[in-house]
py3Dmol code that shows the C-alpha trace and the ligand (Angstrom):
import py3Dmol

protein = """\
ATOM      1  CA  MET A   1     -80.179-197.404 -78.736  1.00  0.00           C
ATOM      2  CA  ARG A   2     -78.291-200.041 -80.690  1.00  0.00           C
ATOM      3  CA  VAL A   3     -74.605-200.170 -81.636  1.00  0.00           C
ATOM      4  CA  ALA A   4     -73.228-202.001 -84.673  1.00  0.00           C
ATOM      5  CA  VAL A   5     -70.114-203.898 -83.633  1.00  0.00           C
ATOM      6  CA  PHE A   6     -67.510-204.902 -86.206  1.00  0.00           C
ATOM      7  CA  ALA A   7     -65.045-207.424 -84.856  1.00  0.00           C
ATOM      8  CA  GLY A   8     -62.558-210.061 -85.900  1.00  0.00           C
ATOM      9  CA  SER A   9     -63.750-213.535 -86.749  1.00  0.00           C
ATOM     10  CA  ALA A  10     -60.536-214.586 -84.961  1.00  0.00           C
ATOM     11  CA  SER A  11     -59.768-213.971 -81.291  1.00  0.00           C
ATOM     12  CA  GLY A  12     -56.297-212.529 -81.852  1.00  0.00           C
ATOM     13  CA  ALA A  13     -52.954-213.392 -80.323  1.00  0.00           C
ATOM     14  CA  SER A  14     -53.518-211.849 -76.898  1.00  0.00           C
ATOM     15  CA  PRO A  15     -56.266-212.697 -74.382  1.00  0.00           C
ATOM     16  CA  ARG A  16     -56.709-208.922 -73.979  1.00  0.00           C
ATOM     17  CA  TYR A  17     -58.717-208.769 -77.223  1.00  0.00           C
ATOM     18  CA  ARG A  18     -61.246-211.292 -76.015  1.00  0.00           C
ATOM     19  CA  GLU A  19     -61.449-209.579 -72.619  1.00  0.00           C
ATOM     20  CA  ALA A  20     -62.150-206.252 -74.343  1.00  0.00           C
ATOM     21  CA  ALA A  21     -64.880-207.838 -76.484  1.00  0.00           C
ATOM     22  CA  ILE A  22     -66.489-209.321 -73.364  1.00  0.00           C
ATOM     23  CA  GLU A  23     -66.307-205.989 -71.527  1.00  0.00           C
ATOM     24  CA  LEU A  24     -67.924-204.258 -74.487  1.00  0.00           C
ATOM     25  CA  GLY A  25     -70.780-206.750 -74.777  1.00  0.00           C
ATOM     26  CA  ARG A  26     -71.418-206.751 -71.046  1.00  0.00           C
ATOM     27  CA  GLY A  27     -71.120-202.967 -70.802  1.00  0.00           C
ATOM     28  CA  LEU A  28     -73.543-202.314 -73.639  1.00  0.00           C
ATOM     29  CA  ALA A  29     -76.090-204.719 -72.167  1.00  0.00           C
ATOM     30  CA  GLY A  30     -75.695-203.077 -68.762  1.00  0.00           C
ATOM     31  CA  ALA A  31     -76.404-199.688 -70.312  1.00  0.00           C
ATOM     32  CA  GLY A  32     -79.536-201.015 -72.024  1.00  0.00           C
ATOM     33  CA  VAL A  33     -77.897-200.732 -75.453  1.00  0.00           C
ATOM     34  CA  GLY A  34     -78.407-203.508 -78.001  1.00  0.00           C
ATOM     35  CA  ILE A  35     -75.909-204.872 -80.519  1.00  0.00           C
ATOM     36  CA  VAL A  36     -76.219-205.539 -84.211  1.00  0.00           C
ATOM     37  CA  TYR A  37     -73.277-207.444 -85.673  1.00  0.00           C
ATOM     38  CA  GLY A  38     -72.243-209.954 -88.306  1.00  0.00           C
ATOM     39  CA  GLY A  39     -73.941-212.887 -86.615  1.00  0.00           C
ATOM     40  CA  GLY A  40     -70.920-215.134 -86.174  1.00  0.00           C
ATOM     41  CA  HIS A  41     -70.218-217.496 -83.299  1.00  0.00           C
ATOM     42  CA  VAL A  42     -66.458-217.355 -83.744  1.00  0.00           C
ATOM     43  CA  GLY A  43     -63.645-215.086 -82.563  1.00  0.00           C
ATOM     44  CA  LEU A  44     -64.311-211.670 -81.097  1.00  0.00           C
ATOM     45  CA  MET A  45     -67.660-211.609 -82.913  1.00  0.00           C
ATOM     46  CA  GLY A  46     -68.855-214.525 -80.811  1.00  0.00           C
ATOM     47  CA  ALA A  47     -67.277-213.163 -77.620  1.00  0.00           C
ATOM     48  CA  VAL A  48     -69.027-209.795 -77.790  1.00  0.00           C
ATOM     49  CA  ALA A  49     -72.370-211.413 -78.657  1.00  0.00           C
ATOM     50  CA  ASP A  50     -72.145-214.040 -75.905  1.00  0.00           C
ATOM     51  CA  ALA A  51     -71.217-211.449 -73.268  1.00  0.00           C
ATOM     52  CA  CYS A  52     -74.082-209.149 -74.234  1.00  0.00           C
ATOM     53  CA  LEU A  53     -76.612-212.019 -74.260  1.00  0.00           C
ATOM     54  CA  ALA A  54     -75.361-213.365 -70.924  1.00  0.00           C
ATOM     55  CA  ALA A  55     -75.901-209.921 -69.396  1.00  0.00           C
ATOM     56  CA  GLY A  56     -79.479-209.830 -70.688  1.00  0.00           C
ATOM     57  CA  GLY A  57     -78.809-207.650 -73.740  1.00  0.00           C
ATOM     58  CA  GLU A  58     -80.371-207.740 -77.205  1.00  0.00           C
ATOM     59  CA  VAL A  59     -78.147-209.052 -80.012  1.00  0.00           C
ATOM     60  CA  ILE A  60     -79.186-209.022 -83.654  1.00  0.00           C
ATOM     61  CA  GLY A  61     -76.974-210.915 -86.109  1.00  0.00           C
ATOM     62  CA  VAL A  62     -77.011-210.227 -89.831  1.00  0.00           C
ATOM     63  CA  MET A  63     -75.276-212.748 -92.080  1.00  0.00           C
ATOM     64  CA  PRO A  64     -75.273-213.519 -95.791  1.00  0.00           C
ATOM     65  CA  ARG A  65     -76.630-216.978 -96.570  1.00  0.00           C
ATOM     66  CA  ALA A  66     -73.308-218.138 -98.034  1.00  0.00           C
ATOM     67  CA  LEU A  67     -71.530-217.361 -94.746  1.00  0.00           C
ATOM     68  CA  VAL A  68     -74.093-218.909 -92.398  1.00  0.00           C
ATOM     69  CA  GLU A  69     -72.312-222.254 -92.359  1.00  0.00           C
ATOM     70  CA  ARG A  70     -68.753-221.059 -92.969  1.00  0.00           C
ATOM     71  CA  GLU A  71     -68.716-218.423 -90.208  1.00  0.00           C
ATOM     72  CA  ILE A  72     -70.746-220.698 -87.966  1.00  0.00           C
ATOM     73  CA  ALA A  73     -73.797-218.553 -87.333  1.00  0.00           C
ATOM     74  CA  HIS A  74     -74.601-217.933 -83.681  1.00  0.00           C
ATOM     75  CA  ARG A  75     -77.796-219.849 -82.921  1.00  0.00           C
ATOM     76  CA  GLY A  76     -78.642-218.212 -79.604  1.00  0.00           C
ATOM     77  CA  LEU A  77     -79.206-214.642 -80.777  1.00  0.00           C
ATOM     78  CA  THR A  78     -82.225-212.465 -80.150  1.00  0.00           C
ATOM     79  CA  ASP A  79     -82.633-212.444 -83.941  1.00  0.00           C
ATOM     80  CA  LEU A  80     -80.539-213.870 -86.812  1.00  0.00           C
ATOM     81  CA  GLN A  81     -81.299-212.100 -90.080  1.00  0.00           C
ATOM     82  CA  VAL A  82     -80.085-213.895 -93.217  1.00  0.00           C
ATOM     83  CA  THR A  83     -79.397-211.776 -96.303  1.00  0.00           C
ATOM     84  CA  GLU A  84     -78.574-212.805 -99.853  1.00  0.00           C
ATOM     85  CA  THR A  85     -75.470-210.651-100.245  1.00  0.00           C
ATOM     86  CA  MET A  86     -72.717-209.007 -98.230  1.00  0.00           C
ATOM     87  CA  HIS A  87     -73.971-205.617 -99.394  1.00  0.00           C
ATOM     88  CA  GLU A  88     -77.446-206.341 -98.004  1.00  0.00           C
ATOM     89  CA  ARG A  89     -75.855-207.427 -94.753  1.00  0.00           C
ATOM     90  CA  LYS A  90     -73.964-204.185 -94.331  1.00  0.00           C
ATOM     91  CA  ALA A  91     -77.009-202.107 -95.265  1.00  0.00           C
ATOM     92  CA  ALA A  92     -79.192-203.984 -92.758  1.00  0.00           C
ATOM     93  CA  MET A  93     -76.603-203.520 -90.014  1.00  0.00           C
ATOM     94  CA  ALA A  94     -76.237-199.811 -90.776  1.00  0.00           C
ATOM     95  CA  GLU A  95     -79.995-199.215 -90.818  1.00  0.00           C
ATOM     96  CA  GLN A  96     -80.536-200.865 -87.452  1.00  0.00           C
ATOM     97  CA  ALA A  97     -77.629-199.165 -85.674  1.00  0.00           C
ATOM     98  CA  ASP A  98     -77.393-195.753 -84.033  1.00  0.00           C
ATOM     99  CA  ALA A  99     -73.593-195.876 -83.803  1.00  0.00           C
ATOM    100  CA  PHE A 100     -70.720-198.045 -85.056  1.00  0.00           C
ATOM    101  CA  VAL A 101     -67.691-199.444 -83.256  1.00  0.00           C
ATOM    102  CA  ALA A 102     -64.839-201.630 -84.430  1.00  0.00           C
ATOM    103  CA  LEU A 103     -63.094-203.994 -82.058  1.00  0.00           C
ATOM    104  CA  PRO A 104     -59.734-205.372 -83.204  1.00  0.00           C
ATOM    105  CA  GLY A 105     -60.088-207.505 -86.301  1.00  0.00           C
ATOM    106  CA  GLY A 106     -58.706-208.195 -89.747  1.00  0.00           C
ATOM    107  CA  ALA A 107     -59.414-207.088 -93.292  1.00  0.00           C
ATOM    108  CA  GLY A 108     -63.180-207.708 -93.013  1.00  0.00           C
ATOM    109  CA  THR A 109     -63.421-205.558 -89.916  1.00  0.00           C
ATOM    110  CA  LEU A 110     -61.481-202.754 -91.616  1.00  0.00           C
ATOM    111  CA  GLU A 111     -63.680-202.943 -94.694  1.00  0.00           C
ATOM    112  CA  GLU A 112     -66.816-202.538 -92.601  1.00  0.00           C
ATOM    113  CA  LEU A 113     -65.291-199.723 -90.508  1.00  0.00           C
ATOM    114  CA  PHE A 114     -64.120-197.727 -93.506  1.00  0.00           C
ATOM    115  CA  GLU A 115     -67.420-198.032 -95.330  1.00  0.00           C
ATOM    116  CA  VAL A 116     -69.435-196.551 -92.477  1.00  0.00           C
ATOM    117  CA  TRP A 117     -66.791-193.926 -91.729  1.00  0.00           C
ATOM    118  CA  THR A 118     -66.497-192.693 -95.326  1.00  0.00           C
ATOM    119  CA  TRP A 119     -70.293-192.758 -95.707  1.00  0.00           C
ATOM    120  CA  GLN A 120     -70.513-190.530 -92.643  1.00  0.00           C
ATOM    121  CA  HIS A 121     -68.137-188.088 -94.377  1.00  0.00           C
ATOM    122  CA  LEU A 122     -70.474-188.031 -97.358  1.00  0.00           C
ATOM    123  CA  ALA A 123     -73.508-187.570 -95.058  1.00  0.00           C
ATOM    124  CA  ILE A 124     -75.091-190.805 -96.331  1.00  0.00           C
ATOM    125  CA  HIS A 125     -75.698-191.290 -92.620  1.00  0.00           C
ATOM    126  CA  THR A 126     -75.096-189.078 -89.581  1.00  0.00           C
ATOM    127  CA  LYS A 127     -74.156-191.677 -86.956  1.00  0.00           C
ATOM    128  CA  PRO A 128     -70.962-191.756 -84.860  1.00  0.00           C
ATOM    129  CA  VAL A 129     -68.145-194.150 -85.784  1.00  0.00           C
ATOM    130  CA  ALA A 130     -65.529-195.340 -83.285  1.00  0.00           C
ATOM    131  CA  VAL A 131     -62.723-197.801 -82.770  1.00  0.00           C
ATOM    132  CA  LEU A 132     -62.325-199.578 -79.464  1.00  0.00           C
ATOM    133  CA  GLU A 133     -58.661-199.331 -78.543  1.00  0.00           C
ATOM    134  CA  VAL A 134     -57.014-202.365 -76.919  1.00  0.00           C
ATOM    135  CA  ASP A 135     -53.299-202.206 -76.059  1.00  0.00           C
ATOM    136  CA  GLY A 136     -52.514-199.855 -78.949  1.00  0.00           C
ATOM    137  CA  PHE A 137     -53.973-202.181 -81.602  1.00  0.00           C
ATOM    138  CA  TRP A 138     -55.325-199.260 -83.672  1.00  0.00           C
ATOM    139  CA  ARG A 139     -52.238-197.013 -83.253  1.00  0.00           C
ATOM    140  CA  PRO A 140     -50.649-197.920 -86.625  1.00  0.00           C
ATOM    141  CA  LEU A 141     -53.948-197.257 -88.401  1.00  0.00           C
ATOM    142  CA  LEU A 142     -54.453-193.941 -86.580  1.00  0.00           C
ATOM    143  CA  ASP A 143     -50.864-193.012 -87.491  1.00  0.00           C
ATOM    144  CA  ALA A 144     -51.594-193.839 -91.136  1.00  0.00           C
ATOM    145  CA  LEU A 145     -54.651-191.569 -91.005  1.00  0.00           C
ATOM    146  CA  ASP A 146     -52.459-188.787 -89.586  1.00  0.00           C
ATOM    147  CA  THR A 147     -50.018-189.341 -92.463  1.00  0.00           C
ATOM    148  CA  MET A 148     -52.926-188.960 -94.913  1.00  0.00           C
ATOM    149  CA  THR A 149     -53.971-185.756 -93.163  1.00  0.00           C
ATOM    150  CA  GLY A 150     -50.416-184.401 -93.107  1.00  0.00           C
ATOM    151  CA  ASN A 151     -50.141-185.052 -96.821  1.00  0.00           C
ATOM    152  CA  GLY A 152     -53.408-183.422 -97.771  1.00  0.00           C
ATOM    153  CA  PHE A 153     -55.456-186.552 -98.524  1.00  0.00           C
ATOM    154  CA  LEU A 154     -57.732-186.489 -95.480  1.00  0.00           C
ATOM    155  CA  LYS A 155     -59.074-183.209 -94.133  1.00  0.00           C
ATOM    156  CA  PRO A 156     -58.365-182.601 -90.433  1.00  0.00           C
ATOM    157  CA  GLU A 157     -62.072-182.045 -89.773  1.00  0.00           C
ATOM    158  CA  LEU A 158     -62.820-185.488 -91.261  1.00  0.00           C
ATOM    159  CA  ARG A 159     -59.871-187.173 -89.546  1.00  0.00           C
ATOM    160  CA  SER A 160     -61.189-185.993 -86.181  1.00  0.00           C
ATOM    161  CA  THR A 161     -64.598-187.615 -86.699  1.00  0.00           C
ATOM    162  CA  LEU A 162     -63.195-191.091 -85.962  1.00  0.00           C
ATOM    163  CA  LEU A 163     -63.796-191.579 -82.244  1.00  0.00           C
ATOM    164  CA  VAL A 164     -61.399-193.625 -80.132  1.00  0.00           C
ATOM    165  CA  ALA A 165     -62.756-195.261 -76.980  1.00  0.00           C
ATOM    166  CA  SER A 166     -61.105-197.624 -74.547  1.00  0.00           C
ATOM    167  CA  ASP A 167     -64.191-199.186 -72.958  1.00  0.00           C
ATOM    168  CA  SER A 168     -67.965-199.376 -73.297  1.00  0.00           C
ATOM    169  CA  ALA A 169     -68.583-196.411 -70.958  1.00  0.00           C
ATOM    170  CA  SER A 170     -66.313-194.036 -72.863  1.00  0.00           C
ATOM    171  CA  LEU A 171     -67.698-195.338 -76.157  1.00  0.00           C
ATOM    172  CA  LEU A 172     -71.272-194.552 -75.128  1.00  0.00           C
ATOM    173  CA  ALA A 173     -70.318-191.150 -73.681  1.00  0.00           C
ATOM    174  CA  ARG A 174     -68.545-190.173 -76.905  1.00  0.00           C
ATOM    175  CA  ALA A 175     -71.279-191.521 -79.133  1.00  0.00           C
ATOM    176  CA  LYS A 176     -73.988-189.673 -77.228  1.00  0.00           C
ATOM    177  CA  ALA A 177     -72.044-186.378 -77.278  1.00  0.00           C
ATOM    178  CA  TRP A 178     -71.203-186.682 -80.963  1.00  0.00           C
ATOM    179  CA  GLN A 179     -72.560-184.016 -83.321  1.00  0.00           C
ATOM    180  CA  PRO A 180     -72.765-184.650 -87.077  1.00  0.00           C
ATOM    181  CA  ARG A 181     -70.719-182.217 -89.126  1.00  0.00           C
ATOM    182  CA  ALA A 182     -71.446-180.653 -92.507  1.00  0.00           C
ATOM    183  CA  PRO A 183     -71.000-183.178 -95.328  1.00  0.00           C
ATOM    184  CA  LYS A 184     -67.656-183.322 -97.125  1.00  0.00           C
ATOM    185  CA  TRP A 185     -68.853-181.434-100.178  1.00  0.00           C
ATOM    186  CA  ALA A 186     -71.362-179.088 -98.511  1.00  0.00           C
ATOM    187  CA  GLY A 187     -69.069-176.066 -98.444  1.00  0.00           C
ATOM    188  CA  GLY A 188     -68.486-175.940-102.205  1.00  0.00           C
ATOM    189  CA  PRO A 189     -64.949-176.216-103.550  1.00  0.00           C
ATOM    190  CA  ASP A 190     -62.199-177.152-101.129  1.00  0.00           C
ATOM    191  CA  PRO A 191     -60.650-173.826 -99.992  1.00  0.00           C
ATOM    192  CA  ALA A 192     -57.277-175.571 -99.669  1.00  0.00           C
ATOM    193  CA  ALA A 193     -57.369-176.696-103.293  1.00  0.00           C
ATOM    194  CA  PRO A 194     -55.144-174.832-105.774  1.00  0.00           C
ATOM    195  CA  PRO A 195     -57.005-172.345-108.027  1.00  0.00           C
ATOM    196  CA  ARG A 196     -58.299-173.727-111.300  1.00  0.00           C
ATOM    197  CA  PRO A 197     -56.367-172.527-114.369  1.00  0.00           C
TER     198      PRO A 197
END
"""
ligand_1 = """\
23
AMP
P -62.256 -210.346 -90.241
O -61.960 -209.024 -89.564
O -61.537 -210.455 -91.572
O -62.050 -211.516 -89.345
O -63.804 -210.298 -90.627
C -64.719 -209.958 -89.656
C -66.076 -209.737 -90.230
O -66.025 -208.976 -91.437
C -66.776 -211.032 -90.585
O -68.101 -210.909 -90.151
C -66.755 -211.081 -92.078
O -67.898 -211.709 -92.604
C -66.786 -209.624 -92.447
N -66.200 -209.402 -93.732
C -65.163 -210.037 -94.303
N -64.896 -209.540 -95.540
C -65.807 -208.574 -95.754
C -66.102 -207.694 -96.849
N -65.394 -207.685 -97.969
N -67.126 -206.829 -96.708
C -67.829 -206.814 -95.578
N -67.624 -207.598 -94.523
C -66.633 -208.478 -94.593
"""
view = py3Dmol.view(width=600, height=400)
view.addModel(protein, "pdb")
view.setStyle({"model": 0}, {"cartoon": {"style": "trace"}})
view.addModel(ligand_1, "xyz")
view.setStyle({"model": 1}, {"stick": {}})
view.zoomTo()
view.show()
């Protein structure tokens, strides 16, 4: 098994974020689970990769050529795959992963998380998607998702597919127990939608 990890290229304001990244990397390695990630040496990306490698785990980095220097590619990985574009990077990460998890991060982390989560809704893939909660970091985002659901923009059955884990053990337990649901449009027209004129 291999988990794609999305994570900030910064370390964040609290040491708790870095500690959580280290626990995740170490925990995945200990469980015999590999990591595929963006290939950076910096921030939480570097922390999770270093911890997994130090614990004997497999870490595959995937980075677009233009970012190899700017994001300071990690040179000690099991494998560093260089792509031409960001889109190829995300596709290569998605193909090689069995599950996805986002550590705290910024706009790039959110972009990666929301692509794989919405693609799961559309049944483009059938892999579990999770956030790793650290000191309530994801609470405002989860609240925003609940606001979308309460206002009819995000179906409750899709809202509930985003897993929330607090450590590597609960992440793996949830990912392994996860069952894909029917794709968003499989049931025909939305029964909650108003009748057509
Ligand atoms: P950040 O969370 O902004 O620190 O970014 C973390 C990771 O997301 C880094 O590996 C970035 O290369 C990646 N990233 C940034 N912007 C994008 C984007 N538009 N699409 C995909 N990945 C991105």
